[in-house]
KEVOPA-854297 format. One record per residue (C-alpha): y, x, z; residue in three letters. Coordinates in steps of 0.25 Angstrom, whole numbers, plus 5000, padded with zeros to 4 digits. Last residue first. Example, Ala and Ser with C-alpha at 12.3 -4.5 7.8 and 13.67 -1.06 7.14 Angstrom:
<sites>
499650555029ser;498250495031ala;
</sites>
This chain:
<sites>
485950405057lys;486950515052ile;488450485051ile;489150595044phe;490650605049leu;491550675039thr;492650765044asp;491950895039asn;490550855044arg;490450775056asn;489050735059glu;488550595064tyr;487350535072glu;486850395072phe;486250295081pro;487250185084leu;487650145098thr;488150275103glu;488350315089arg;489650235089ile;490250315101val;489950445095asn;490550395082leu;491850365088ile;491950495095asn;491650565082glu;492750495075pro;493750545085lys;494450445092glu;495950425089thr;495650295082leu;495250235095asp;493850165096phe;493250035099arg;491849995097gly;490849905090thr;489749955080ile;488949895069lys;487749955061arg;487949935046glu;488350085044glu;487050125051leu;486150055040ser;486950125029lys;486550265035ser;487150395030asn;488550375035val;489750455031val;491050455040ile;492350505035arg;493550525044ile;494950475044arg;494850405058leu;495450275053asn;494750265039arg;493450335043glu;493350255056met;493550125049ile;492450165038ala;491550205050phe;491650075057ala;491449995044asp;490150075041lys;489750065056leu;489849915055thr;490849855064thr;490349765076arg;491749775081ser;492349915079phe;493749945084ile;494450075080leu;495750085086lys;497150145083gly;497850015085asp;497949985070lys;496550025068trp;496149905077ser;496449805066thr;495049785060tyr;494249805073pro;495249705080ser;495049585070cys;493849525077asp;493249445065ile;493049315058gln;492649355044his;493049315030ile;492349365017val;493149395004ile;492449424991asn;492649524980glu;491149574981ala;491649724979ala;492949714986lys;492449634998asp;493549565005tyr;493449545020leu;494349445026ala;494449455041gln;494749345051gln;495349345065gly;496549265062ser;496349175050cys;496149215036leu;496449135024ile;495749165011ile;496749164999gly;497849074996gly;497349044982gln;495849054982pro;495149194983val;494549254971phe;495749344968lys;495949384983his;496749334994met;496649345009val;497649245016gly;498149275030val;498249205043ser;498849235057gly;498349345066lys;497249455065leu;496749445051leu;495849545045thr;495849575030thr;494849675025glu;494649725011ile;493249775010met;492449885002glu;493449995007glu;493950104998ser;495250034994pro;495550015009tyr;495949865011ala;496049835026gln;496949725029val;497349685044asn;498049555048phe;499249505057val;500049385051thr;501249335044gly;501249265030leu;499949325025val;499249355012arg;498149455011val;497749504997ser;496449564992val;495949644981glu;496549774986gly;497449734998ala;498649654995lys;499349615007val;500249485006thr;501349445016phe;501849305013pro;503349285012lys;503949145016ala;503049135028ala;503549265034asp;502749325046glu;502849475048thr;501449525045val;500649615055glu;499849685046phe;498649785048tyr;498349875036ala;497149945029glu;497050015016gly;497749985003ser;498749875006leu;499749804996glu;500949725002val;501649594998asp;502649525006arg;503249404998gly;504549364991asp;505549474996arg;504749535008gly;504049644999phe;504749654986ala;505049804988asp;503549824986ala;502349844996tyr;501249944999thr;500349965010leu;499450095011arg;498250135020ser;497550265023asn;497550235038val;497950095043asn;499250035039leu;499849945050trp;500849845045val;501949775052cys;502649665044thr;504149675047ser;504549615033asp;504849755028pro;503549815032leu;503249885045ile;502249995045phe;501250045055gln;500350165052gln;498850215052lys;498650365051glu;497850445040asn;498750405029gly;499550285029thr;500350205018ser;501550115016leu;502050105002val;503250034997his;503349994982ile;504749994976asn;504949884966glu;505049894951lys;506249844944gly;506649974938ser;508049974945pro;509150014935arg;509650164938leu;509250214924phe;509850104917leu;511150104925ala;511250254923ser;511050244908cys;512150134907leu;513050214915ala;512850334907leu;513150254894ile;514450204900ala;514850334905ala;514650394892ser;515450284885ala;516650294894ala;516650454893ala;516550444878val;517750344877thr;518650414887ile;518550544880lys;518750484866arg;520050424871arg;520550554876leu;520250624863ser;519150714861trp;519050864855arg;519450944867gly;518151024869asn;517750934880arg;517850814871tyr;516850884862lys;515850884873gly;516150734876tyr;515750714862glu;514450764865asp;514350684878ile;514750554870arg;513650584859glu;512650604870gln;512950474876leu;512850394863arg;511550464861gly;511050434875tyr;511450284874ser;510550264863asn;509350334870glu;509750264883val;509550124876thr;510850044876tyr;510850014861lys;509549944862gly;508649944874ser;508749994888pro;508050134892his;507850174906arg;508550314909thr;507950444914thr;507450514901phe;508650464892ile;509650504903leu;509050644904lys;509350664889asp;510750634892thr;510750744903lys;510350844893arg;508950904894ile;509051064892met;
</sites>
């Protein structure tokens, strides 16, 4: 049987020198053994008080060492599964997380700065605070703002990291970008190519890149390859295409996320020549 004093060794941090738990353990065990003698009527009153005081002091030291904070900050994790979800951060920033996304931040959030880390896709409405910049780390790219509205898509499986700015301005930063980053203005999107390690800026219509938040799928001259990727992510299906040339064709349309994938495909194929088959929740596109 493991004695209580043995458990102290296994569960207590170890200071150095004469105050190590191992040294204290031995002294404590001696006191406990002597206490057993006391119970048999062999101790004087003075001895009782001395041993009790020494034991209490050692136990207090061990307890203090065990309860002392480790210095590591807690990490808060916000995540979604098959449904998008809205969160409010401690600074009142509103964040919408798309499906299969995760946002993390530490206890230090809001003290000196406001740093979060994103995997997946999120729409941010950042509370303005000029003294504490808001920074989103998304894979190899960081986006830094003071107060603005923007969308970041950074799924690990995707070839691109997209930063789409709806309002205000942001700095998109990377190791090869000059200090301060590339500044985006409203209606611009930064596309970071993971393989090529470069960033390209486009002037765009932002609505197709943020419509997921409002339960919509909006395509505006979107390649079929990108449209199918968006459908897979938001409608939780798998689409397999056997034609590269078909994937490069572009479509325009607006759909509700409540629509069945087959209904969306039926509309798309009114303008593009293809057929499809549904096999075990996988849609095979056949040209």
